[in-house]
Backbone as JSON Lines, residues from 0, in Angstrom:
{"i":0,"aa":"M","n":[108.29,107.73,88.63],"ca":[109.01,106.74,89.42],"c":[109.5,105.63,88.5]}
{"i":1,"aa":"Y","n":[110.7,105.14,88.78],"ca":[111.2,104.01,88.02],"c":[110.24,102.84,88.14]}
{"i":2,"aa":"G","n":[109.94,102.21,87.01],"ca":[109.1,101.03,87.01],"c":[107.61,101.29,87.03]}
{"i":3,"aa":"Q","n":[107.19,102.56,87.01],"ca":[105.75,102.85,87.11],"c":[105.03,102.5,85.81]}
{"i":4,"aa":"T","n":[103.89,101.81,85.94],"ca":[103.09,101.42,84.78],"c":[101.72,102.09,84.76]}
{"i":5,"aa":"N","n":[101.32,102.66,85.88],"ca":[100.01,103.3,85.98],"c":[99.92,103.97,87.35]}
{"i":6,"aa":"C","n":[98.8,104.59,87.64],"ca":[98.5,104.97,89.02],"c":[97.1,104.47,89.35]}
{"i":7,"aa":"F","n":[96.8,104.41,90.62],"ca":[95.51,103.89,91.07],"c":[94.72,104.96,91.81]}
{"i":8,"aa":"V","n":[93.4,104.94,91.62],"ca":[92.5,105.79,92.39],"c":[91.36,104.91,92.91]}
{"i":9,"aa":"L","n":[90.69,105.39,93.93],"ca":[89.52,104.69,94.47],"c":[88.28,105.22,93.76]}
{"i":10,"aa":"P","n":[87.63,104.4,92.95],"ca":[86.53,104.92,92.11],"c":[85.35,105.46,92.9]}
{"i":11,"aa":"T","n":[85.14,104.98,94.12],"ca":[84.0,105.43,94.92],"c":[84.3,106.65,95.78]}
{"i":12,"aa":"A","n":[85.53,107.12,95.76],"ca":[85.94,108.23,96.63],"c":[85.68,109.58,95.98]}
{"i":13,"aa":"E","n":[85.59,110.59,96.83],"ca":[85.55,111.97,96.36],"c":[86.9,112.62,96.63]}
{"i":14,"aa":"Y","n":[87.51,113.14,95.58],"ca":[88.78,113.83,95.67],"c":[88.55,115.33,95.52]}
{"i":15,"aa":"G","n":[89.51,116.09,95.98],"ca":[89.46,117.53,95.79],"c":[90.58,117.99,94.87]}
{"i":16,"aa":"V","n":[90.38,119.16,94.28],"ca":[91.44,119.84,93.53],"c":[91.85,121.03,94.39]}
{"i":17,"aa":"F","n":[93.1,121.03,94.84],"ca":[93.53,122.0,95.85],"c":[94.66,122.88,95.33]}
{"i":18,"aa":"Q","n":[94.58,124.16,95.67],"ca":[95.63,125.11,95.3],"c":[96.89,124.83,96.11]}
{"i":19,"aa":"M","n":[98.01,124.76,95.41],"ca":[99.29,124.57,96.05],"c":[100.21,125.73,95.69]}
{"i":20,"aa":"N","n":[101.41,125.7,96.22],"ca":[102.37,126.77,95.92],"c":[102.78,126.75,94.45]}
{"i":21,"aa":"N","n":[103.34,127.85,94.0],"ca":[103.88,127.98,92.64],"c":[102.81,127.8,91.56]}
{"i":22,"aa":"G","n":[101.55,128.1,91.9],"ca":[100.49,128.03,90.91],"c":[100.04,126.64,90.55]}
{"i":23,"aa":"E","n":[100.48,125.64,91.29],"ca":[100.09,124.26,91.0],"c":[98.79,123.9,91.71]}
{"i":24,"aa":"A","n":[98.12,122.87,91.2],"ca":[96.94,122.32,91.85],"c":[97.12,120.81,91.96]}
{"i":25,"aa":"F","n":[96.8,120.26,93.12],"ca":[96.93,118.82,93.37],"c":[95.54,118.2,93.5]}
{"i":26,"aa":"I","n":[95.4,117.01,92.93],"ca":[94.2,116.19,93.14],"c":[94.54,115.17,94.21]}
{"i":27,"aa":"C","n":[93.81,115.2,95.32],"ca":[94.11,114.31,96.43],"c":[92.93,114.33,97.41]}
{"i":28,"aa":"S","n":[93.06,113.59,98.49],"ca":[92.04,113.61,99.53],"c":[92.08,114.94,100.29]}
{"i":29,"aa":"Y","n":[90.93,115.34,100.85],"ca":[90.89,116.57,101.64],"c":[91.84,116.46,102.83]}
{"i":30,"aa":"R","n":[91.85,115.31,103.48],"ca":[92.68,115.12,104.67],"c":[94.15,115.37,104.36]}
{"i":31,"aa":"S","n":[94.64,114.83,103.23],"ca":[96.04,115.03,102.89],"c":[96.31,116.47,102.47]}
{"i":32,"aa":"A","n":[95.35,117.1,101.81],"ca":[95.52,118.51,101.43],"c":[95.62,119.39,102.68]}
{"i":33,"aa":"L","n":[94.84,119.07,103.7],"ca":[94.93,119.81,104.96],"c":[96.31,119.63,105.58]}
{"i":34,"aa":"N","n":[96.82,118.4,105.55],"ca":[98.18,118.16,106.04],"c":[99.2,118.99,105.27]}
{"i":35,"aa":"M","n":[99.01,119.06,103.96],"ca":[99.97,119.78,103.12],"c":[100.01,121.27,103.46]}
{"i":36,"aa":"V","n":[98.85,121.89,103.63],"ca":[98.88,123.32,103.92],"c":[99.43,123.59,105.32]}
{"i":37,"aa":"M","n":[99.27,122.64,106.22],"ca":[99.88,122.78,107.55],"c":[101.4,122.66,107.47]}
{"i":38,"aa":"Q","n":[101.89,122.05,106.39],"ca":[103.32,121.96,106.14],"c":[103.78,123.04,105.17]}
{"i":39,"aa":"E","n":[102.92,124.05,104.96],"ca":[103.22,125.23,104.14],"c":[103.5,124.88,102.69]}
{"i":40,"aa":"L","n":[102.81,123.86,102.19],"ca":[102.95,123.47,100.79],"c":[101.9,124.14,99.91]}
{"i":41,"aa":"G","n":[100.96,124.81,100.54],"ca":[99.92,125.51,99.8],"c":[99.29,126.58,100.68]}
{"i":42,"aa":"P","n":[98.51,127.49,100.07],"ca":[97.89,128.58,100.84],"c":[96.75,128.07,101.72]}
{"i":43,"aa":"K","n":[96.53,128.78,102.82],"ca":[95.42,128.45,103.73],"c":[94.28,129.44,103.54]}
{"i":44,"aa":"T","n":[93.1,128.99,103.88],"ca":[91.96,129.87,104.02],"c":[91.24,129.46,105.3]}
{"i":45,"aa":"K","n":[90.05,129.99,105.53],"ca":[89.29,129.65,106.73],"c":[87.97,128.97,106.33]}
{"i":46,"aa":"N","n":[87.59,127.96,107.09],"ca":[86.28,127.36,106.86],"c":[85.22,128.12,107.65]}
{"i":47,"aa":"E","n":[83.98,127.65,107.61],"ca":[82.88,128.38,108.25],"c":[83.0,128.43,109.77]}
{"i":48,"aa":"D","n":[83.85,127.55,110.33],"ca":[84.09,127.56,111.78],"c":[85.31,128.39,112.16]}
{"i":49,"aa":"G","n":[85.92,129.05,111.16],"ca":[87.08,129.87,111.43],"c":[88.38,129.1,111.55]}
{"i":50,"aa":"E","n":[88.37,127.84,111.12],"ca":[89.57,127.0,111.21],"c":[90.35,127.04,109.9]}
{"i":51,"aa":"D","n":[91.68,126.88,110.01],"ca":[92.5,126.82,108.81],"c":[92.1,125.63,107.95]}
{"i":52,"aa":"C","n":[92.11,125.83,106.64],"ca":[91.8,124.74,105.71],"c":[92.45,125.04,104.37]}
{"i":53,"aa":"P","n":[92.58,124.04,103.5],"ca":[93.18,124.28,102.19],"c":[92.23,125.03,101.26]}
{"i":54,"aa":"V","n":[92.78,125.63,100.24],"ca":[91.98,126.3,99.21],"c":[91.54,125.24,98.21]}
{"i":55,"aa":"Q","n":[90.26,124.92,98.23],"ca":[89.73,123.87,97.35],"c":[89.1,124.5,96.12]}
{"i":56,"aa":"L","n":[89.6,124.12,94.95],"ca":[89.14,124.7,93.69],"c":[87.95,123.96,93.12]}
{"i":57,"aa":"S","n":[87.9,122.65,93.39],"ca":[86.84,121.83,92.81],"c":[86.83,120.47,93.49]}
{"i":58,"aa":"T","n":[85.85,119.66,93.17],"ca":[85.82,118.27,93.6],"c":[85.71,117.38,92.37]}
{"i":59,"aa":"V","n":[86.14,116.14,92.52],"ca":[86.07,115.19,91.41],"c":[85.89,113.79,91.97]}
{"i":60,"aa":"K","n":[85.04,113.02,91.36],"ca":[84.84,111.64,91.77],"c":[85.99,110.78,91.27]}
{"i":61,"aa":"G","n":[86.36,109.79,92.07],"ca":[87.41,108.87,91.64],"c":[87.07,108.2,90.32]}
{"i":62,"aa":"S","n":[85.8,107.87,90.13],"ca":[85.39,107.21,88.88],"c":[85.63,108.09,87.67]}
{"i":63,"aa":"D","n":[85.57,109.42,87.85],"ca":[85.81,110.34,86.73],"c":[87.29,110.49,86.4]}
{"i":64,"aa":"L","n":[88.15,110.03,87.3],"ca":[89.59,110.1,87.05],"c":[90.1,108.89,86.26]}
{"i":65,"aa":"L","n":[89.29,107.84,86.18],"ca":[89.73,106.62,85.5],"c":[90.04,106.91,84.04]}
{"i":66,"aa":"G","n":[91.18,106.41,83.58],"ca":[91.59,106.62,82.21],"c":[92.3,107.93,81.95]}
{"i":67,"aa":"T","n":[92.5,108.74,83.0],"ca":[93.23,110.0,82.83],"c":[94.67,109.7,82.39]}
{"i":68,"aa":"P","n":[95.12,110.26,81.26],"ca":[96.52,110.06,80.85],"c":[97.45,110.9,81.7]}
{"i":69,"aa":"L","n":[98.55,110.3,82.11],"ca":[99.47,110.94,83.05],"c":[100.91,110.82,82.56]}
{"i":70,"aa":"S","n":[101.72,111.8,82.92],"ca":[103.16,111.74,82.69],"c":[103.83,111.41,84.01]}
{"i":71,"aa":"A","n":[104.5,110.27,84.08],"ca":[105.12,109.81,85.32],"c":[106.63,110.0,85.23]}
{"i":72,"aa":"P","n":[107.21,110.86,86.08],"ca":[108.66,111.09,86.04],"c":[109.45,109.79,86.18]}
{"i":73,"aa":"L","n":[110.48,109.63,85.37],"ca":[111.42,108.51,85.41],"c":[110.83,107.2,84.9]}
{"i":74,"aa":"A","n":[109.58,107.21,84.47],"ca":[108.95,105.97,84.0],"c":[109.41,105.65,82.58]}
{"i":75,"aa":"K","n":[109.4,104.35,82.25],"ca":[109.72,103.9,80.9],"c":[108.66,104.38,79.91]}
{"i":76,"aa":"Y","n":[107.41,104.37,80.34],"ca":[106.3,104.73,79.47],"c":[106.07,106.24,79.51]}
{"i":77,"aa":"S","n":[105.94,106.85,78.34],"ca":[105.75,108.31,78.3],"c":[104.38,108.71,78.83]}
{"i":78,"aa":"T","n":[103.4,107.83,78.69],"ca":[102.06,108.08,79.21],"c":[101.56,106.84,79.94]}
{"i":79,"aa":"V","n":[101.05,107.04,81.14],"ca":[100.4,105.96,81.89],"c":[98.99,106.44,82.24]}
{"i":80,"aa":"Y","n":[98.17,105.54,82.78],"ca":[96.76,105.87,83.0],"c":[96.32,105.57,84.43]}
{"i":81,"aa":"A","n":[95.27,106.25,84.85],"ca":[94.68,106.01,86.17],"c":[93.72,104.83,86.08]}
{"i":82,"aa":"L","n":[93.92,103.84,86.96],"ca":[93.09,102.64,87.02],"c":[92.44,102.53,88.39]}
{"i":83,"aa":"P","n":[91.4,101.73,88.53],"ca":[90.76,101.56,89.84],"c":[91.59,100.64,90.74]}
{"i":84,"aa":"L","n":[91.62,100.97,92.02],"ca":[92.14,100.07,93.05],"c":[91.14,100.12,94.2]}
{"i":85,"aa":"L","n":[90.48,99.0,94.44],"ca":[89.34,98.98,95.35],"c":[89.75,98.94,96.81]}
{"i":86,"aa":"T","n":[91.04,98.75,97.09],"ca":[91.5,98.62,98.47],"c":[92.19,99.88,98.99]}
{"i":87,"aa":"I","n":[92.15,100.97,98.25],"ca":[92.78,102.21,98.71],"c":[92.07,102.73,99.95]}
{"i":88,"aa":"S","n":[92.86,103.15,100.93],"ca":[92.32,103.8,102.13],"c":[92.45,105.31,101.97]}
{"i":89,"aa":"M","n":[91.36,106.03,102.15],"ca":[91.42,107.49,102.09],"c":[91.89,108.07,103.42]}
{"i":90,"aa":"G","n":[92.16,107.21,104.39],"ca":[92.61,107.65,105.7],"c":[94.11,107.71,105.84]}
{"i":91,"aa":"K","n":[94.85,107.43,104.77],"ca":[96.31,107.53,104.79],"c":[96.79,107.9,103.4]}
{"i":92,"aa":"G","n":[97.92,108.56,103.35],"ca":[98.44,108.99,102.05],"c":[97.5,110.0,101.4]}
{"i":93,"aa":"T","n":[97.6,110.11,100.09],"ca":[96.82,111.11,99.35],"c":[95.57,110.54,98.7]}
{"i":94,"aa":"G","n":[95.42,109.21,98.73],"ca":[94.32,108.58,98.01],"c":[94.66,108.3,96.56]}
{"i":95,"aa":"I","n":[95.83,108.74,96.12],"ca":[96.36,108.46,94.78],"c":[97.58,107.57,94.96]}
{"i":96,"aa":"V","n":[97.6,106.42,94.29],"ca":[98.66,105.43,94.52],"c":[99.45,105.21,93.24]}
{"i":97,"aa":"T","n":[100.76,105.45,93.29],"ca":[101.6,105.1,92.14],"c":[101.77,103.58,92.1]}
{"i":98,"aa":"S","n":[101.93,103.04,90.92],"ca":[101.97,101.59,90.74],"c":[103.3,101.15,90.13]}
{"i":99,"aa":"V","n":[104.05,100.36,90.9],"ca":[105.32,99.8,90.44],"c":[105.23,98.28,90.61]}
{"i":100,"aa":"P","n":[104.63,97.58,89.66],"ca":[104.3,96.17,89.86],"c":[105.49,95.22,89.9]}
{"i":101,"aa":"A","n":[106.68,95.67,89.52],"ca":[107.84,94.78,89.6],"c":[108.16,94.43,91.04]}
{"i":102,"aa":"D","n":[107.93,95.35,91.96],"ca":[108.38,95.16,93.33],"c":[107.32,95.48,94.37]}
{"i":103,"aa":"A","n":[106.08,95.61,93.96],"ca":[104.97,95.85,94.89],"c":[103.89,94.81,94.61]}
{"i":104,"aa":"P","n":[103.74,93.81,95.47],"ca":[102.75,92.75,95.22],"c":[101.33,93.27,95.02]}
{"i":105,"aa":"D","n":[100.91,94.27,95.79],"ca":[99.56,94.83,95.59],"c":[99.4,95.39,94.18]}
{"i":106,"aa":"D","n":[100.42,96.1,93.72],"ca":[100.36,96.7,92.39],"c":[100.35,95.63,91.31]}
{"i":107,"aa":"Y","n":[101.19,94.61,91.48],"ca":[101.25,93.53,90.5],"c":[99.9,92.82,90.4]}
{"i":108,"aa":"A","n":[99.33,92.47,91.55],"ca":[98.06,91.75,91.56],"c":[96.94,92.59,90.93]}
{"i":109,"aa":"A","n":[96.92,93.88,91.24],"ca":[95.87,94.75,90.71],"c":[96.03,94.94,89.2]}
{"i":110,"aa":"L","n":[97.25,95.2,88.74],"ca":[97.46,95.38,87.3],"c":[97.09,94.1,86.55]}
{"i":111,"aa":"K","n":[97.47,92.96,87.11],"ca":[97.12,91.68,86.47],"c":[95.61,91.5,86.4]}
{"i":112,"aa":"D","n":[94.91,91.89,87.47],"ca":[93.45,91.8,87.46],"c":[92.86,92.59,86.29]}
{"i":113,"aa":"W","n":[93.3,93.83,86.13],"ca":[92.71,94.66,85.07],"c":[93.14,94.19,83.68]}
{"i":114,"aa":"K","n":[94.31,93.62,83.57],"ca":[94.77,93.11,82.28],"c":[94.02,91.85,81.85]}
{"i":115,"aa":"T","n":[93.63,91.03,82.82],"ca":[93.09,89.7,82.49],"c":[91.59,89.53,82.73]}
{"i":116,"aa":"R","n":[90.97,90.41,83.48],"ca":[89.55,90.24,83.83],"c":[88.69,91.21,83.01]}
{"i":117,"aa":"Q","n":[88.21,90.71,81.89],"ca":[87.37,91.53,81.01],"c":[86.11,92.0,81.72]}
{"i":118,"aa":"N","n":[85.53,91.12,82.55],"ca":[84.28,91.5,83.23],"c":[84.5,92.66,84.2]}
{"i":119,"aa":"W","n":[85.66,92.7,84.85],"ca":[85.97,93.82,85.74],"c":[86.15,95.1,84.93]}
{"i":120,"aa":"R","n":[86.86,94.99,83.82],"ca":[87.05,96.17,82.97],"c":[85.71,96.73,82.51]}
{"i":121,"aa":"D","n":[84.82,95.83,82.11],"ca":[83.5,96.27,81.66],"c":[82.73,96.95,82.79]}
{"i":122,"aa":"Q","n":[82.84,96.43,83.99],"ca":[82.1,96.97,85.13],"c":[82.52,98.4,85.45]}
{"i":123,"aa":"Y","n":[83.83,98.68,85.32],"ca":[84.34,100.0,85.7],"c":[84.67,100.88,84.49]}
{"i":124,"aa":"G","n":[84.36,100.4,83.3],"ca":[84.62,101.19,82.11],"c":[86.09,101.36,81.79]}
{"i":125,"aa":"V","n":[86.9,100.37,82.17],"ca":[88.35,100.42,81.92],"c":[88.64,99.91,80.51]}
{"i":126,"aa":"K","n":[89.29,100.71,79.71],"ca":[89.62,100.32,78.34],"c":[90.91,99.5,78.31]}
{"i":127,"aa":"E","n":[90.99,98.58,77.36],"ca":[92.18,97.73,77.23],"c":[93.45,98.54,77.1]}
{"i":128,"aa":"E","n":[93.39,99.62,76.35],"ca":[94.61,100.39,76.08],"c":[95.15,101.08,77.33]}
{"i":129,"aa":"W","n":[94.37,101.15,78.39],"ca":[94.85,101.74,79.64],"c":[95.7,100.78,80.45]}
{"i":130,"aa":"C","n":[95.62,99.49,80.18],"ca":[96.31,98.52,81.03],"c":[96.97,97.36,80.3]}
{"i":131,"aa":"V","n":[96.3,96.8,79.29],"ca":[96.8,95.58,78.65],"c":[98.2,95.75,78.04]}
{"i":132,"aa":"P","n":[98.53,96.87,77.38],"ca":[99.86,96.98,76.77],"c":[101.0,97.17,77.76]}
{"i":133,"aa":"F","n":[100.71,97.41,79.02],"ca":[101.75,97.79,79.98],"c":[102.32,96.57,80.68]}
{"i":134,"aa":"E","n":[103.59,96.3,80.4],"ca":[104.28,95.17,81.0],"c":[105.09,95.64,82.21]}
{"i":135,"aa":"V","n":[105.35,94.7,83.1],"ca":[106.16,94.98,84.28],"c":[107.56,95.44,83.85]}
{"i":136,"aa":"V","n":[108.07,96.47,84.5],"ca":[109.4,97.0,84.19],"c":[110.33,96.68,85.37]}
{"i":137,"aa":"P","n":[111.28,95.75,85.21],"ca":[112.18,95.4,86.32],"c":[113.08,96.57,86.69]}
{"i":138,"aa":"I","n":[113.23,96.81,87.99],"ca":[114.1,97.9,88.44],"c":[115.06,97.48,89.54]}
{"i":139,"aa":"I","n":[114.79,96.35,90.2],"ca":[115.59,95.92,91.35],"c":[115.94,94.44,91.22]}
{"i":140,"aa":"R","n":[117.16,94.1,91.6],"ca":[117.57,92.69,91.66],"c":[118.04,92.39,93.08]}
{"i":141,"aa":"I","n":[117.51,91.31,93.65],"ca":[117.92,90.87,94.99],"c":[118.85,89.68,94.79]}
{"i":142,"aa":"E","n":[120.14,89.93,94.92],"ca":[121.13,88.96,94.46],"c":[121.14,87.67,95.26]}
{"i":143,"aa":"D","n":[120.78,87.73,96.55],"ca":[120.8,86.5,97.34],"c":[119.47,85.74,97.26]}
{"i":144,"aa":"M","n":[118.56,86.21,96.39],"ca":[117.3,85.5,96.14],"c":[117.14,85.32,94.63]}
{"i":145,"aa":"P","n":[118.03,84.54,94.0],"ca":[118.0,84.44,92.54],"c":[116.69,83.9,91.98]}
{"i":146,"aa":"E","n":[115.98,83.1,92.78],"ca":[114.72,82.55,92.28],"c":[113.65,83.64,92.12]}
{"i":147,"aa":"W","n":[113.84,84.78,92.8],"ca":[112.89,85.88,92.65],"c":[113.08,86.61,91.33]}
{"i":148,"aa":"G","n":[114.26,86.48,90.72],"ca":[114.54,87.18,89.48],"c":[114.52,88.69,89.66]}
{"i":149,"aa":"D","n":[114.14,89.4,88.6],"ca":[114.06,90.86,88.64],"c":[112.64,91.36,88.87]}
{"i":150,"aa":"E","n":[111.72,90.42,89.12],"ca":[110.32,90.78,89.35],"c":[109.84,90.08,90.61]}
{"i":151,"aa":"A","n":[110.28,90.6,91.75],"ca":[109.99,89.95,93.03],"c":[108.5,89.83,93.29]}
{"i":152,"aa":"A","n":[107.74,90.85,92.94],"ca":[106.3,90.83,93.22],"c":[105.61,89.72,92.44]}
{"i":153,"aa":"A","n":[105.98,89.54,91.19],"ca":[105.38,88.48,90.38],"c":[105.71,87.11,90.96]}
{"i":154,"aa":"Y","n":[106.97,86.92,91.36],"ca":[107.37,85.63,91.93],"c":[106.57,85.33,93.2]}
{"i":155,"aa":"L","n":[106.46,86.3,94.09],"ca":[105.77,86.07,95.36],"c":[104.27,85.85,95.15]}
{"i":156,"aa":"C","n":[103.66,86.61,94.26],"ca":[102.24,86.42,94.0],"c":[101.96,85.03,93.44]}
{"i":157,"aa":"E","n":[102.82,84.58,92.55],"ca":[102.6,83.26,91.95],"c":[102.9,82.15,92.94]}
{"i":158,"aa":"S","n":[103.99,82.27,93.7],"ca":[104.36,81.21,94.64],"c":[103.39,81.14,95.82]}
{"i":159,"aa":"M","n":[102.78,82.27,96.18],"ca":[101.82,82.29,97.28],"c":[100.38,82.14,96.8]}
{"i":160,"aa":"K","n":[100.23,81.89,95.49],"ca":[98.91,81.66,94.89],"c":[97.95,82.84,95.13]}
{"i":161,"aa":"I","n":[98.48,84.02,94.91],"ca":[97.66,85.23,94.99],"c":[97.12,85.53,93.6]}
{"i":162,"aa":"D","n":[95.81,85.47,93.44],"ca":[95.25,85.67,92.11],"c":[94.26,86.84,92.04]}
{"i":163,"aa":"S","n":[94.27,87.7,93.07],"ca":[93.42,88.88,93.05],"c":[93.97,89.92,94.02]}
{"i":164,"aa":"H","n":[93.8,91.19,93.67],"ca":[94.28,92.24,94.58],"c":[93.37,92.41,95.8]}
{"i":165,"aa":"K","n":[92.31,91.6,95.88],"ca":[91.42,91.64,97.04],"c":[91.87,90.69,98.16]}
{"i":166,"aa":"Q","n":[92.92,89.9,97.91],"ca":[93.41,88.95,98.93],"c":[94.35,89.69,99.89]}
{"i":167,"aa":"K","n":[93.78,90.46,100.78],"ca":[94.54,91.4,101.61],"c":[95.57,90.71,102.5]}
{"i":168,"aa":"D","n":[95.18,89.62,103.16],"ca":[96.08,88.98,104.12],"c":[97.34,88.45,103.43]}
{"i":169,"aa":"K","n":[97.15,87.75,102.32],"ca":[98.3,87.21,101.6],"c":[99.16,88.34,101.03]}
{"i":170,"aa":"L","n":[98.52,89.38,100.54],"ca":[99.28,90.49,99.97],"c":[100.06,91.25,101.03]}
{"i":171,"aa":"T","n":[99.51,91.35,102.23],"ca":[100.24,91.99,103.33],"c":[101.51,91.21,103.65]}
{"i":172,"aa":"E","n":[101.4,89.89,103.66],"ca":[102.58,89.05,103.91],"c":[103.6,89.18,102.78]}
{"i":173,"aa":"A","n":[103.12,89.14,101.54],"ca":[104.01,89.26,100.39],"c":[104.7,90.62,100.37]}
{"i":174,"aa":"K","n":[103.96,91.67,100.71],"ca":[104.52,93.02,100.73],"c":[105.65,93.12,101.74]}
{"i":175,"aa":"K","n":[105.45,92.56,102.92],"ca":[106.48,92.61,103.96],"c":[107.75,91.92,103.49]}
{"i":176,"aa":"L","n":[107.62,90.74,102.89],"ca":[108.78,90.01,102.38],"c":[109.49,90.81,101.28]}
{"i":177,"aa":"C","n":[108.7,91.29,100.35],"ca":[109.24,91.97,99.17],"c":[109.94,93.27,99.56]}
{"i":178,"aa":"Y","n":[109.32,94.08,100.4],"ca":[109.87,95.37,100.75],"c":[111.11,95.24,101.64]}
{"i":179,"aa":"N","n":[111.07,94.33,102.59],"ca":[112.23,94.16,103.47],"c":[113.45,93.69,102.69]}
{"i":180,"aa":"K","n":[113.27,92.67,101.87],"ca":[114.38,92.17,101.06],"c":[114.84,93.21,100.05]}
{"i":181,"aa":"G","n":[113.87,93.84,99.4],"ca":[114.21,94.8,98.36],"c":[114.95,96.01,98.89]}
{"i":182,"aa":"F","n":[114.49,96.55,100.01],"ca":[115.08,97.78,100.54],"c":[116.5,97.55,101.06]}
{"i":183,"aa":"Y","n":[116.7,96.47,101.78],"ca":[117.99,96.26,102.44],"c":[118.99,95.47,101.59]}
{"i":184,"aa":"Q","n":[118.51,94.62,100.69],"ca":[119.4,93.77,99.92],"c":[119.29,93.96,98.41]}
{"i":185,"aa":"G","n":[118.24,94.63,97.97],"ca":[118.07,94.83,96.54],"c":[119.0,95.89,95.98]}
{"i":186,"aa":"K","n":[119.39,95.71,94.72],"ca":[120.22,96.69,94.02],"c":[119.51,97.19,92.78]}
{"i":187,"aa":"M","n":[119.66,98.47,92.51],"ca":[119.05,99.07,91.34],"c":[119.68,98.52,90.07]}
{"i":188,"aa":"I","n":[118.86,98.25,89.07],"ca":[119.37,97.78,87.78],"c":[118.96,98.74,86.66]}
{"i":189,"aa":"I","n":[118.53,99.94,87.05],"ca":[118.05,100.92,86.08],"c":[118.43,102.31,86.56]}
{"i":190,"aa":"G","n":[118.62,103.23,85.62],"ca":[118.87,104.62,85.98],"c":[120.31,104.9,86.38]}
{"i":191,"aa":"P","n":[120.6,106.15,86.74],"ca":[121.98,106.57,87.05],"c":[122.53,105.94,88.32]}
{"i":192,"aa":"Y","n":[121.68,105.37,89.15],"ca":[122.14,104.77,90.4],"c":[122.14,103.24,90.35]}
{"i":193,"aa":"A","n":[122.17,102.71,89.14],"ca":[122.27,101.26,88.97],"c":[123.51,100.75,89.68]}
{"i":194,"aa":"G","n":[123.36,99.66,90.41],"ca":[124.46,99.09,91.18],"c":[124.42,99.47,92.64]}
{"i":195,"aa":"K","n":[123.73,100.56,92.97],"ca":[123.58,100.95,94.37],"c":[122.42,100.18,94.99]}
{"i":196,"aa":"T","n":[122.48,99.99,96.3],"ca":[121.36,99.36,96.98],"c":[120.17,100.32,96.97]}
{"i":197,"aa":"V","n":[118.99,99.75,97.12],"ca":[117.79,100.58,97.19],"c":[117.89,101.56,98.35]}
{"i":198,"aa":"Q","n":[118.43,101.11,99.45],"ca":[118.6,101.96,100.63],"c":[119.48,103.17,100.31]}
{"i":199,"aa":"E","n":[120.51,102.97,99.49],"ca":[121.39,104.07,99.1],"c":[120.74,104.96,98.04]}
{"i":200,"aa":"A","n":[120.05,104.33,97.09],"ca":[119.52,105.07,95.94],"c":[118.28,105.89,96.27]}
{"i":201,"aa":"K","n":[117.47,105.43,97.22],"ca":[116.19,106.09,97.49],"c":[116.34,107.57,97.83]}
{"i":202,"aa":"P","n":[117.21,107.96,98.76],"ca":[117.34,109.4,99.06],"c":[117.93,110.2,97.9]}
{"i":203,"aa":"L","n":[118.75,109.56,97.07],"ca":[119.34,110.25,95.93],"c":[118.28,110.54,94.87]}
{"i":204,"aa":"V","n":[117.44,109.55,94.59],"ca":[116.35,109.75,93.62],"c":[115.36,110.79,94.16]}
{"i":205,"aa":"R","n":[115.08,110.7,95.44],"ca":[114.17,111.67,96.08],"c":[114.7,113.09,95.89]}
{"i":206,"aa":"K","n":[115.98,113.29,96.14],"ca":[116.58,114.62,95.99],"c":[116.51,115.09,94.54]}
{"i":207,"aa":"D","n":[116.81,114.18,93.6],"ca":[116.77,114.54,92.19],"c":[115.37,115.02,91.79]}
{"i":208,"aa":"L","n":[114.34,114.31,92.23],"ca":[112.97,114.67,91.87],"c":[112.58,116.01,92.48]}
{"i":209,"aa":"I","n":[112.94,116.23,93.73],"ca":[112.61,117.5,94.38],"c":[113.35,118.65,93.72]}
{"i":210,"aa":"D","n":[114.64,118.45,93.43],"ca":[115.44,119.51,92.79],"c":[114.9,119.86,91.41]}
{"i":211,"aa":"A","n":[114.33,118.86,90.72],"ca":[113.79,119.09,89.37],"c":[112.37,119.65,89.4]}
{"i":212,"aa":"G","n":[111.81,119.83,90.59],"ca":[110.45,120.34,90.7],"c":[109.39,119.31,90.37]}
{"i":213,"aa":"L","n":[109.76,118.03,90.45],"ca":[108.84,116.95,90.11],"c":[108.27,116.26,91.34]}
{"i":214,"aa":"A","n":[108.67,116.69,92.52],"ca":[108.18,116.11,93.76],"c":[108.29,117.14,94.87]}
{"i":215,"aa":"I","n":[107.59,116.89,95.96],"ca":[107.67,117.75,97.14],"c":[107.91,116.88,98.37]}
{"i":216,"aa":"K","n":[108.4,117.51,99.43],"ca":[108.52,116.82,100.71],"c":[107.17,116.87,101.41]}
{"i":217,"aa":"Y","n":[106.68,115.72,101.78],"ca":[105.38,115.63,102.46],"c":[105.47,114.57,103.53]}
{"i":218,"aa":"Y","n":[104.98,114.88,104.71],"ca":[105.12,113.98,105.85],"c":[103.76,113.6,106.42]}
{"i":219,"aa":"E","n":[103.68,112.35,106.85],"ca":[102.52,111.84,107.58],"c":[103.0,110.85,108.62]}
{"i":220,"aa":"P","n":[102.31,110.73,109.76],"ca":[102.64,109.64,110.7],"c":[102.27,108.3,110.08]}
{"i":221,"aa":"E","n":[102.95,107.24,110.5],"ca":[102.69,105.92,109.94],"c":[101.34,105.36,110.38]}
{"i":222,"aa":"G","n":[100.88,105.78,111.55],"ca":[99.61,105.27,112.05],"c":[98.79,106.36,112.69]}
{"i":223,"aa":"L","n":[97.65,105.98,113.26],"ca":[96.76,106.93,113.9],"c":[97.42,107.56,115.12]}
{"i":224,"aa":"V","n":[97.33,108.89,115.21],"ca":[97.86,109.63,116.36],"c":[96.67,110.2,117.13]}
{"i":225,"aa":"V","n":[96.61,109.89,118.42],"ca":[95.5,110.34,119.26],"c":[96.04,111.25,120.35]}
{"i":226,"aa":"S","n":[95.49,112.45,120.45],"ca":[95.92,113.39,121.49],"c":[95.44,112.92,122.86]}
{"i":227,"aa":"R","n":[96.3,113.03,123.85],"ca":[95.9,112.71,125.22],"c":[95.12,113.87,125.83]}
């Protein structure tokens, strides 16, 4: 992803390694892997109750994924690393979070924490080389908000006095501001779609990644769905 500096995992979580189509294996939460096989993204098997389930090859602790070197498509950095994010919910998404700190306040706050808090790095075994050298990569400019510059997340975190990724309420507010302005009014300043609005560029980048075999279509509801 454009602007990616790292990815985040939940160190206390248990992830699975699941068989997917085309001989690939994904590391993600069991819940999301089950969703994927229901969307025919991977083979199914049966559990002990006779119910459809994904083919699980192994399990891995989130803490064991920390420091894993990764290749992130479209990123400036040829190698990025897995870092801890203590606020990840295993009840939505895959449990693996890409980090674009230029325009995501949660990502900016978390990356800043790991870059500046030696005691946190020591606690989780995070090495300096996994985070300290990685600077924010600007990708979007919101022209009618010049004071935000090319790093909206940094501006909002500083102006709202957010100094930790654990400040959920403030970060939720900052995220809403940043994403709404960025999606509808922001313009790309990087890549082949520079000059297009984020709203225009997003489906084009999505198609490029899928066509190149670097991404898949995956769907989830935005919130909890309860059967009547």
